[in-house]
N, C-alpha and C positions, 0 to 999 in steps of 0.2 A: 790555574792556569788558563784563560779564555783565551778561544780561538779566535782571532783576528780582531785585537785588541793590544793596543800598545798598553803596558802597565806600569808605573811609577812609583817604584821601591826604592828606600833608603836601606845603606847598609851599614857596620860600625867597623871596623878595622881596633879591637880591641890590641894591646903590645905587650910581650911580659922577654925582659930582655932582648934577645932576639928571631923571639917566635911570633905567631899571633893567631887569634883564636876562630877558629874554623869551623864549620859544622859539615859533617862529612856526606854525600849525597852519592847515588847510583841509578847509572841510566840501564833500564834492562834492555833497552835496545841494544843500545852501543858496549853494552856488558864494561860500564866505564865506571871508574869511581872519580867522583870529582871534589872540590873543598873549594865552600862562601863562606866569607864572615857570616853572621848572623842578623837579622832583619827582615824587613818586612815591607808591605803594601802601603802606599799612602792615601790616607781614605780620602775624599770629598772635603775642602772645608781645613784641611789639615797641611801645617808646612811639613818640608819633609825631616826635621829635625824634631819636631814632636814628634812624627811617626814614629822614628826612629827610638826616641826613648819609649814609647807606649808599647809599642813592637818587643825591644830588651825585655822589659819591666811583665808583660803578658808570654815571654816566653820562657824565661829563666828568673824568674825574680827580683830582676836586680834595677836598681837606680845605678843613671850613669852621671858624669858631671865631666868636665872639661870637653864639651864636645864639640870639632873645630870639622869644617868643611874641609875635605880634601879636592872635590873636581867631579866632574857628572859623566857618564859613559853610559853608551846608547849598546844593550848589548840585545844582538840578533843572535837566535841559536838555534837547536834542535835535539828537543829531550824527550824522551821516549814516543819519538817520532815523532813529535808533535815541536811546528814550528813557534817560538817564543820569540818576543818583542818586549825590552824592557828599557826603560829610564830609569838609570843607577845614580841616586847622589849617594855618594862614598864618603863618609863622615872614619875621623878617629876622637876615639873618648876614651873615659876610666871608669872602671866599677867602683864606687862610693864605699860596697865593701870587699874589704882586699882580701877576703879569704877565696873570691875566684878565681884568684892568681894563685894560690897555694895547690889547687886541683888540678890532678894532669888530666883529667878528662871528665864530664858531667853531661847531663842531659836536660835537652829544652820539649815543648810540646808546643808544637801548632795549632793553629784557632780551632781545628777539627778532631784536636784531641793526638793526635799521630806525634811519636814519640821519636828523637834523634837525639844523636851524639854529638858533642863539641868537645874536641881538641887544640890543645898546645901543639901547633906545626912551626919549624923553623922556617923564616921566611927562605932558607936555602936549600929548602927542598922544593920550591914551587921556583925559586930564578934558574934553578937546574931542571928542571923538566921532572922531577923523579915524580912530582904530584901535579897535577890539575888545578891550580887555582883559578874561580870565576867569578865573575864575569871575565872575559877577555880584555885584557888592558890593564887591569887593577895592579899587577905588578909593579907596572912602572908608574902608577900614584905612591906605591911605597918607599 
């Protein structure tokens, strides 16, 4: 996250029955867990859908299909005490390799090598506010 810059990102909602695939994050300052669909930054000259395909391939080694645009969110947030601002392109898609749907959880890797964990979580855990889904407003697009 670069201070003072608006970041354009693309994220993808993968669905399995009544669950969605999310990565778990933790804000050290707030001492708070949050969950976000997989995705990442859009590079200069790249469309948001192509960025999404690239990010999913880079982070978990998966190809995706049936990519459908759901909407755009503006996300202004505080993470580890720093202000962030994102324009978030939200998509729905499916994995080409169906084995991703059979795993209850698996790991992914950021481009800096940092490992993160992905989980299938019931949508109801976000709508009843047991778990915090980010970016804000995402649950309304679902």
